[in-house]
C-alpha positions as CSV (number, residue, x, y, z in Angstrom):
1,M,41.1,159.7,-130.1
2,N,44.8,159.2,-130.8
3,A,46.8,156.0,-130.1
4,I,48.0,157.3,-126.7
5,S,44.5,158.1,-125.5
6,E,43.2,154.8,-126.7
7,N,46.0,152.9,-124.8
8,I,45.4,154.9,-121.6
9,V,41.6,154.3,-121.7
10,T,42.2,150.6,-122.5
11,F,44.5,150.4,-119.5
12,L,42.2,152.1,-117.1
13,F,39.1,150.2,-118.3
14,N,40.9,146.8,-117.9
15,A,42.4,147.9,-114.6
16,M,39.0,148.7,-113.1
17,I,37.8,145.2,-113.9
18,Q,41.0,143.1,-113.3
19,I,42.0,144.7,-110.0
20,T,38.5,144.1,-108.7
21,V,38.7,140.4,-109.7
22,V,42.2,140.2,-108.1
23,A,41.0,141.8,-104.9
24,C,37.9,139.5,-104.7
25,I,40.0,136.4,-105.2
26,A,42.6,137.5,-102.7
27,L,39.8,138.1,-100.2
28,L,38.5,134.5,-100.7
29,C,42.1,133.2,-100.4
30,S,42.6,135.1,-97.2
31,V,39.5,133.4,-95.7
32,A,41.2,130.0,-96.5
33,Q,44.3,131.4,-94.7
34,R,42.5,132.6,-91.5
35,R,44.3,129.9,-89.4
36,V,47.8,130.4,-90.8
37,A,50.5,132.7,-89.4
38,A,50.4,136.4,-90.3
39,K,53.6,136.2,-92.4
40,H,51.8,133.9,-94.8
41,R,48.8,136.2,-95.1
42,Y,51.3,139.1,-95.7
43,T,52.8,137.1,-98.7
44,L,49.3,136.6,-100.2
45,W,48.4,140.3,-100.0
46,V,51.7,141.5,-101.4
47,A,51.3,139.1,-104.3
48,A,47.7,140.3,-104.9
49,L,48.8,143.9,-104.8
50,L,51.7,143.4,-107.3
51,L,49.5,141.2,-109.6
52,G,46.8,143.8,-109.5
53,S,49.3,146.5,-110.5
54,V,51.0,144.6,-113.3
55,I,48.2,142.6,-115.0
56,P,46.4,145.6,-116.4
57,L,49.6,146.5,-118.3
58,W,49.2,143.3,-120.3
59,S,46.1,144.8,-121.9
60,L,48.4,147.1,-123.8
61,R,50.1,144.1,-125.6
62,A,47.9,144.7,-128.7
63,S,49.6,148.0,-129.3
64,L,53.0,146.4,-128.7
65,F,52.3,143.6,-131.2
66,R,51.1,146.2,-133.7
67,I,54.4,148.1,-133.3
68,V,56.6,145.1,-133.3
69,G,54.7,143.2,-136.0
70,G,54.7,146.1,-138.3
71,H,58.4,146.4,-138.7
72,G,59.7,142.8,-138.6
73,A,62.9,141.9,-136.9
74,Q,66.5,141.6,-137.9
75,S,69.5,140.4,-136.0
76,M,73.2,139.6,-136.6
77,R,74.6,136.3,-135.5
78,D,78.0,134.7,-136.2
79,G,78.6,137.0,-139.1
80,H,75.4,135.9,-140.9
81,Q,72.2,137.9,-141.3
82,F,69.2,136.3,-139.5
83,R,65.6,137.3,-140.1
84,A,62.5,136.3,-138.3
85,I,60.3,135.4,-141.3
86,A,56.9,137.1,-141.1
87,G,54.9,137.7,-144.2
88,G,55.5,139.8,-147.2
89,D,58.3,142.0,-146.0
90,G,60.9,139.2,-146.3
91,N,60.0,137.6,-143.0
92,I,58.4,134.3,-142.4
93,D,55.6,134.1,-139.8
94,P,56.3,131.6,-137.0
95,S,52.7,130.6,-136.9
96,V,52.5,128.8,-133.6
97,W,54.1,131.7,-131.7
98,M,51.8,134.2,-133.4
99,R,48.8,132.0,-132.8
100,L,49.5,131.8,-129.1
101,S,50.6,135.3,-128.4
102,T,48.7,137.6,-130.7
103,P,46.0,139.5,-128.8
104,R,42.4,138.5,-129.6
105,E,40.5,141.4,-128.0
106,E,37.5,142.8,-129.8
107,P,37.8,146.6,-130.1
108,I,35.0,148.4,-128.3
109,P,33.9,151.8,-129.8
110,F,34.5,154.7,-127.4
111,P,33.8,158.4,-127.8
112,P,37.1,160.0,-128.9
113,M,36.7,163.3,-127.0
114,L,35.8,161.4,-123.8
115,G,38.9,159.3,-124.3
116,V,41.1,162.4,-124.5
117,A,39.5,163.9,-121.4
118,I,40.0,160.7,-119.4
119,A,43.6,160.5,-120.6
120,G,44.2,164.1,-119.5
121,C,42.7,163.5,-116.1
122,Y,44.8,160.4,-115.7
123,A,47.9,162.3,-116.6
124,L,47.1,164.9,-114.0
125,F,46.5,162.1,-111.4
126,L,49.9,160.5,-112.2
127,T,51.6,163.9,-111.8
128,Y,49.9,164.4,-108.5
129,R,50.6,160.9,-107.2
130,S,54.2,161.1,-108.4
131,A,54.6,164.4,-106.6
132,R,53.2,162.9,-103.4
133,L,55.6,160.0,-103.6
134,W,58.5,162.3,-104.2
135,A,57.4,164.4,-101.2
136,A,57.3,161.3,-99.1
137,W,60.8,160.4,-100.2
138,R,62.1,163.9,-99.4
139,R,60.5,163.6,-95.9
140,T,62.3,160.3,-95.4
141,R,65.6,161.8,-96.5
142,K,65.0,164.7,-94.2
143,L,64.6,162.4,-91.2
144,Y,67.9,160.8,-92.2
145,R,69.6,164.2,-92.1
146,L,68.0,165.0,-88.8
147,A,69.2,161.7,-87.3
148,A,72.7,162.4,-88.6
149,G,72.8,165.6,-86.5
150,V,72.3,163.8,-83.2
151,P,74.5,161.1,-81.5
152,P,73.2,157.5,-81.5
153,L,71.7,156.2,-78.3
154,R,74.3,154.7,-76.0
155,A,72.1,153.8,-73.1
156,L,70.3,151.2,-75.1
157,R,73.4,149.7,-76.7
158,S,73.3,146.3,-74.8
159,L,69.6,145.9,-75.6
160,I,70.1,146.8,-79.3
161,D,73.0,144.4,-79.6
162,R,71.1,141.5,-78.0
163,H,68.1,141.9,-80.3
164,A,70.3,142.4,-83.4
165,K,71.9,139.0,-82.6
166,D,68.4,137.4,-82.0
167,F,67.2,138.6,-85.4
168,G,70.5,137.6,-87.2
169,L,71.4,141.2,-88.2
170,R,75.1,141.5,-88.9
171,L,75.1,145.2,-88.2
172,P,72.5,146.5,-85.7
173,P,70.7,149.6,-87.1
174,Q,71.8,152.9,-85.6
175,T,69.2,154.1,-83.1
176,Y,68.4,157.8,-82.5
177,A,66.1,159.7,-80.2
178,L,64.2,162.6,-81.9
179,D,61.3,164.7,-80.8
180,G,58.1,164.4,-82.8
181,V,58.7,161.0,-84.5
182,G,56.9,157.8,-83.8
183,P,58.9,154.6,-83.4
184,L,59.9,153.7,-86.9
185,T,62.6,152.3,-89.2
186,L,63.9,153.9,-92.3
187,G,66.1,152.6,-95.1
188,A,66.7,149.4,-97.0
189,K,70.4,149.1,-97.4
190,R,71.4,150.9,-94.1
191,P,68.3,151.1,-91.9
192,I,68.1,153.3,-88.9
193,L,65.7,153.2,-86.0
194,L,64.1,156.4,-84.7
195,L,62.4,156.6,-81.2
196,P,60.6,159.5,-79.6
197,K,63.0,161.3,-77.2
198,T,60.3,161.6,-74.5
199,F,59.4,158.0,-74.8
200,V,63.0,156.9,-74.4
201,E,63.3,158.9,-71.2
202,T,60.0,157.7,-69.6
203,A,59.4,154.2,-71.0
204,S,59.8,151.1,-68.9
205,A,62.2,148.3,-69.7
206,D,59.4,146.1,-71.1
207,E,58.1,148.9,-73.3
208,L,61.6,149.7,-74.7
209,D,62.2,146.0,-75.3
210,A,58.9,145.5,-77.1
211,T,59.4,148.6,-79.3
212,I,63.0,147.8,-80.3
213,C,62.1,144.1,-80.9
214,H,59.2,145.1,-83.2
215,E,61.2,147.6,-85.2
216,F,64.1,145.1,-85.6
217,A,61.5,142.6,-87.0
218,H,60.8,145.2,-89.8
219,V,64.5,145.3,-90.5
220,A,65.0,141.6,-90.5
221,R,62.0,141.1,-92.9
222,K,63.2,143.9,-95.2
223,D,59.8,145.6,-95.0
224,F,61.1,149.0,-96.1
225,A,62.3,147.6,-99.5
226,V,59.1,145.6,-100.1
227,N,57.0,148.7,-99.2
228,L,59.0,150.9,-101.6
229,L,58.5,148.3,-104.3
230,C,54.7,148.3,-103.7
231,E,54.5,152.0,-103.7
232,F,56.2,152.3,-107.1
233,A,54.3,149.3,-108.6
234,T,50.9,150.7,-107.6
235,L,51.7,154.2,-108.9
236,P,49.8,153.6,-112.2
237,V,46.8,152.0,-110.6
238,Y,46.5,154.0,-107.4
239,F,43.3,155.5,-108.6
240,H,41.5,152.2,-107.8
241,P,39.9,152.1,-104.3
242,L,40.6,148.4,-104.0
243,V,44.3,149.2,-104.4
244,W,44.0,151.3,-101.2
245,W,42.2,148.6,-99.5
246,M,44.8,145.9,-100.5
247,K,47.6,148.2,-99.3
248,S,45.8,148.5,-95.9
249,Q,45.6,144.7,-95.8
250,V,49.4,144.5,-96.5
251,R,50.1,147.0,-93.7
252,H,47.9,145.1,-91.2
253,A,49.4,141.7,-92.1
254,R,52.9,143.2,-91.9
255,E,52.4,144.5,-88.4
256,L,50.9,141.2,-87.3
257,A,53.9,139.4,-88.7
258,C,56.3,141.7,-86.9
259,D,54.3,141.3,-83.7
260,D,54.6,137.5,-84.1
261,L,58.4,137.8,-84.5
262,A,58.7,140.2,-81.6
263,A,56.6,138.0,-79.3
264,E,58.8,135.0,-80.0
265,R,61.8,137.0,-78.6
266,S,59.9,138.0,-75.5
267,S,59.3,135.9,-72.5
268,T,55.6,135.4,-73.3
269,P,53.3,136.8,-76.0
270,A,51.1,138.1,-73.2
271,R,54.0,140.2,-71.9
272,Y,54.7,141.6,-75.3
273,A,51.0,142.4,-75.8
274,S,50.8,144.2,-72.5
275,A,53.9,146.3,-73.4
276,L,52.3,147.0,-76.8
277,V,49.2,148.4,-75.2
278,H,51.2,150.6,-72.8
279,V,53.4,151.9,-75.6
280,A,50.2,152.9,-77.5
281,Q,48.8,154.7,-74.5
282,S,52.0,156.6,-73.8
283,L,52.2,157.8,-77.4
284,L,48.6,158.8,-77.8
285,G,49.2,162.1,-76.0
286,N,51.7,163.3,-78.6
287,P,49.7,164.5,-81.6
288,A,52.8,165.9,-83.3
289,T,54.2,162.4,-84.0
290,I,55.5,162.1,-87.6
291,Q,54.9,158.9,-89.6
292,P,56.3,159.2,-93.1
293,E,54.5,157.3,-95.9
294,L,57.5,155.2,-96.8
295,A,58.5,154.2,-93.2
296,Q,57.4,151.2,-91.1
297,G,56.6,151.8,-87.5
298,L,55.1,150.2,-84.5
299,F,51.7,151.8,-85.3
300,D,51.4,151.6,-89.0
301,T,47.9,150.4,-88.3
302,E,45.7,151.7,-85.5
303,N,43.8,148.5,-84.8
304,I,45.7,147.6,-81.6
305,E,42.8,145.6,-80.3
306,S,43.0,143.0,-83.2
307,R,46.8,142.9,-82.9
308,V,46.6,142.1,-79.2
309,S,43.8,139.5,-79.8
310,S,46.0,137.8,-82.5
311,L,48.9,137.6,-80.1
312,L,46.8,136.1,-77.3
313,D,44.7,133.7,-79.4
314,R,47.2,131.4,-81.2
315,K,45.9,128.0,-80.2
316,N,44.0,127.3,-83.4
317,L,46.8,128.3,-85.8
318,F,48.2,125.7,-88.2
319,G,51.9,124.8,-88.0
320,N,54.5,126.2,-90.2
321,T,54.5,123.4,-92.8
322,A,50.7,123.4,-93.1
323,G,50.7,127.2,-93.3
324,R,53.2,127.1,-96.2
325,A,51.2,124.5,-98.0
326,I,47.9,126.5,-97.7
327,T,49.7,129.6,-98.8
328,L,51.2,127.9,-101.8
329,A,47.8,126.6,-102.8
330,T,46.1,130.1,-102.4
331,L,48.9,131.7,-104.3
332,C,48.5,129.3,-107.2
333,C,44.7,130.0,-107.2
334,L,45.3,133.7,-107.2
335,V,47.9,133.6,-110.0
336,G,45.8,131.2,-112.1
337,V,42.6,133.2,-111.8
338,T,44.5,136.5,-112.5
339,L,46.1,135.1,-115.6
340,M,42.7,133.9,-116.9
341,T,41.4,137.4,-116.2
342,S,44.2,139.0,-118.2
343,A,43.3,136.8,-121.2
344,L,39.8,138.5,-121.2
345,S,41.1,142.0,-121.4
346,L,39.2,144.4,-123.7
347,Q,40.6,146.7,-126.3
348,L,39.0,150.1,-126.7
349,A,39.1,152.0,-129.9
350,S,37.7,155.3,-131.2
351,S,34.1,155.2,-132.2
352,Q,34.9,157.5,-135.1
353,P,37.0,155.7,-137.8
354,I,40.3,157.4,-138.6
355,A,41.0,157.6,-142.3
356,A,43.9,155.6,-143.5
357,A,46.9,157.5,-144.5
358,A,46.6,158.4,-148.2
359,P,49.3,159.2,-150.7
360,V,50.3,162.8,-151.2
361,A,48.2,163.2,-154.3
362,A,45.0,162.3,-152.4
363,Q,45.6,164.0,-149.0
364,S,43.6,167.1,-149.8
365,T,40.6,165.0,-150.9
366,H,40.8,163.0,-147.7
367,A,40.7,166.1,-145.6
368,E,37.4,167.1,-147.2
369,N,35.8,163.7,-147.0
370,P,37.8,161.5,-144.6
371,A,35.4,158.5,-144.2
372,R,35.7,156.3,-147.3
373,P,33.7,153.1,-147.7
374,R,36.4,151.7,-150.0
375,V,39.5,152.2,-152.0
376,R,40.2,150.6,-155.4
377,V,43.1,150.5,-157.8
378,S,42.0,150.9,-161.4
379,T,45.4,150.4,-163.1
380,M,48.6,148.7,-161.7
381,S,51.7,149.1,-163.7
382,F,55.5,148.7,-163.2
383,V,58.4,150.8,-164.2
384,E,60.4,147.8,-165.5
385,S,60.0,144.0,-165.5
386,T,62.1,141.3,-164.0
387,P,63.6,139.1,-166.8
388,S,63.4,135.8,-164.9
389,I,59.6,136.3,-164.3
390,D,57.3,135.8,-167.3
391,E,55.7,139.1,-168.3
392,A,52.3,137.4,-168.5
393,E,52.6,136.3,-164.9
394,I,53.4,139.9,-163.8
395,Q,50.4,141.2,-165.7
396,S,48.2,138.6,-164.1
397,F,49.4,139.7,-160.7
398,A,48.6,143.4,-161.6
399,K,45.1,142.3,-162.6
400,Q,44.6,140.7,-159.2
401,I,45.4,144.1,-157.5
402,E,43.0,145.8,-160.0
403,G,40.3,143.3,-159.2
404,M,40.3,144.0,-155.5
405,K,37.2,146.0,-154.9
406,T,37.8,146.9,-151.2
407,L,41.4,147.3,-150.1
408,N,42.0,147.2,-146.4
409,Q,41.5,150.7,-144.9
410,S,42.5,149.8,-141.3
411,M,46.1,150.4,-142.6
412,D,47.5,152.5,-145.3
413,W,46.1,150.9,-148.5
414,A,49.2,151.8,-150.4
415,E,51.2,149.8,-147.9
416,E,48.9,146.8,-148.6
417,V,49.6,147.1,-152.3
418,Q,53.4,147.3,-151.6
419,E,53.2,144.2,-149.3
420,R,51.4,142.2,-151.9
421,T,53.8,143.3,-154.6
422,R,56.8,142.5,-152.4
423,N,55.3,139.1,-151.6
424,F,54.8,138.3,-155.3
425,W,58.5,138.9,-156.0
426,Q,59.6,136.9,-152.9
427,E,57.6,133.9,-154.1
428,H,60.0,134.0,-157.1
429,G,63.1,134.0,-154.9
430,Y,63.8,137.7,-154.7
431,F,64.1,137.7,-150.9
432,K,65.5,141.3,-150.6
433,V,63.2,142.9,-153.1
434,K,62.4,146.6,-152.6
435,V,59.2,148.3,-153.8
436,E,58.4,151.9,-154.2
437,D,55.1,153.2,-155.6
438,A,53.5,156.4,-156.6
439,S,49.7,156.7,-156.8
440,T,47.4,159.1,-158.7
441,L,43.8,159.8,-157.7
442,V,41.6,159.0,-160.7
443,S,38.2,159.6,-159.2
444,D,36.6,160.5,-155.9
445,S,33.0,160.0,-155.0
446,P,30.9,159.2,-151.9
447,N,31.2,155.5,-152.9
448,G,35.0,155.5,-152.7
449,Q,38.2,156.5,-154.3
450,V,39.9,155.1,-157.3
451,F,43.7,155.3,-157.8
452,S,46.2,154.5,-160.5
453,V,49.5,153.0,-159.1
454,L,52.9,153.0,-160.7
455,A,55.4,150.7,-158.9
456,A,59.1,150.7,-159.1
457,V,60.5,147.3,-158.2
458,T,64.1,146.6,-157.4
459,P,64.3,142.8,-157.3
460,G,67.9,142.4,-156.3
461,T,69.3,138.9,-156.3
462,Q,67.3,135.7,-156.8
463,Y,68.1,133.3,-154.0
464,R,67.8,129.5,-153.8
465,L,67.4,127.2,-150.9
466,K,70.7,125.8,-149.8
467,K,69.4,123.4,-147.1
468,L,66.9,123.0,-144.3
469,V,68.3,122.6,-140.8
470,F,66.2,121.5,-137.8
471,D,67.8,122.0,-134.3
472,E,66.6,120.2,-131.2
473,A,63.9,118.3,-133.0
474,K,62.1,115.6,-130.9
475,G,59.7,112.8,-131.8
476,I,59.9,113.5,-135.6
477,T,63.1,112.8,-137.6
478,T,64.7,115.6,-139.6
479,Q,63.9,113.6,-142.8
480,E,60.2,113.6,-141.9
481,L,60.3,117.3,-141.0
482,A,61.9,118.1,-144.4
483,T,59.1,116.3,-146.3
484,M,56.6,118.7,-144.8
485,F,58.2,121.6,-146.8
486,P,57.2,121.6,-150.5
487,I,60.7,122.9,-151.3
488,S,64.0,121.1,-151.8
489,P,67.7,122.3,-151.7
490,G,68.4,124.0,-155.0
491,D,64.9,125.2,-155.5
492,I,64.1,128.9,-155.8
493,F,63.5,130.3,-152.3
494,D,59.7,130.7,-152.4
495,V,58.4,132.2,-149.2
496,Q,54.9,130.8,-149.9
497,K,56.2,127.3,-149.9
498,I,58.1,128.1,-146.7
499,R,54.8,129.2,-145.1
500,T,53.1,126.1,-146.3
501,G,55.9,124.1,-144.6
502,F,55.3,126.0,-141.3
503,E,51.6,125.3,-141.5
504,N,52.3,121.6,-142.0
505,L,54.6,121.7,-138.9
506,R,51.9,123.4,-136.9
507,R,49.4,120.6,-137.8
508,A,51.8,117.8,-137.2
509,Y,53.4,118.6,-133.9
510,P,50.5,119.3,-131.5
511,A,49.2,115.8,-132.1
512,S,52.1,114.3,-130.1
513,Y,53.7,117.2,-128.2
514,K,52.6,120.0,-125.9
515,D,53.8,123.5,-125.4
516,W,56.0,123.4,-128.5
517,L,57.2,126.3,-130.7
518,F,59.8,127.0,-133.2
519,A,62.1,129.9,-134.0
520,P,63.0,130.2,-137.8
521,Y,66.1,132.0,-139.0
522,T,67.6,132.6,-142.4
523,E,71.3,132.6,-143.1
524,I,71.9,134.5,-146.3
525,N,75.0,133.9,-148.4
526,D,75.3,136.6,-151.0
527,S,78.4,135.0,-152.6
528,D,76.5,132.0,-154.0
529,H,73.0,133.5,-153.7
530,T,71.7,130.9,-151.3
531,I,69.7,130.8,-148.1
532,V,70.0,128.3,-145.3
533,L,66.6,128.0,-143.4
534,R,67.4,127.0,-139.8
535,M,64.6,126.1,-137.4
536,R,65.1,125.7,-133.7
537,L,62.2,123.6,-132.3
538,H,61.3,123.7,-128.6
539,G,58.8,121.5,-126.9
540,D,58.0,119.5,-123.8
541,E,58.0,115.7,-123.6
542,E,55.3,113.8,-125.5
543,L,51.9,113.7,-124.0
544,S,52.0,109.9,-124.1
545,G,55.0,110.0,-121.7
546,K,57.6,108.7,-124.1
């Protein structure tokens, strides 16, 4: 199973679990909201739908960190070269940030062929769902073009202008009468209102008033734009049945919220409810009514009975202030539980180990016997030495590589040897060292492979520390911070000593501060072969309240 299949299966597996949790928590929160206005319940369900759509993507962060972490980072600032320092490639690891943000999922073995099959089915599903969404968009545009071919309604102009003023709409939506469409609104930037032509000709004044008032509520609430956002956000997770259910809850709450707004602009809620029932009865006889997927209309939901009951039974509802407070509390609960759920995401991996990439000299052997219990370097030698480093010390390092019985096979073992070599030279101040190696297969057996490695090291310039700079430090003086680093200005820029200083910072700060992190940068001056190590520290106030 390749990386793409693994990521897709990981995403789908976590989506099934996390969306279920989000939907269950949203349902419990909606019970707490049973006595608040429909507009607040609508906010909850939209938030649940968007969270359920976005949170599963967080499960892919492991792959993202592997990609980003594998290459390091470089940036240019104020004419100096800055590097995020992170390990043996010339970069120093900001330990706190890495400790907080590196994924900790345990890989779960998964049959590779099943993963490829699931990934293929998901690709077909995305294609189908995207085609459906594109078709819905085309139908919406088609209605726009049909409306452009007929003149706007003039007979209802006074009613339209009055309700546009009531809802605070600067420009009233153009209203058209077309055959075969249900009462609906289209468009986010320049919305239009479409009414059935027969309905316009036969409806009473109350029915027309209720219909236009309800549709203008959609326009005032910008429901078309929110619905479009939800459609695109749920595209990757639309396979989940609970996503369909949450979308139905969004639609129902949206219609109830628009009913509430429309009833406020009618003489009484009972009069609006009566008109709503009559409009529903008059439109039931027209089976050819079109209701595009992206549009909002008077009958987005068919549960007219519950809508009428909600309009007539408003005595036990909380006020607006209490409703907002309850909604804020439920949203905090929903977001908190969702974030905790995202932290428990699982990482799936192929149940058949993939052999690490081997050097060219060993590729044919890997093809015959890809699963190797271990790789070992029998001899490690260098093309040329670095005069400033004692030869005995270099040979001692080579013996360390030769003494490693089991090199890491989760990555290219040759890369591991390169990283260790690069780190050795960087500990002696050669910050920009370059390492190239060539390996020769010495022996190959069921117990493992043995290689001989010849490394060409280009050390470059030896750098020294010019100074340590601490920006935005709180609670600890810069002098105290400097003592945590076992390196002083003028010393050889030893990356191991820098890492030790970062570890000392990590242990010292959390004792008095919370939510702190630091961003290290290096300013390299090639004219005098020095490096300024600058650290910008960020943290909240002390826990003690100082």
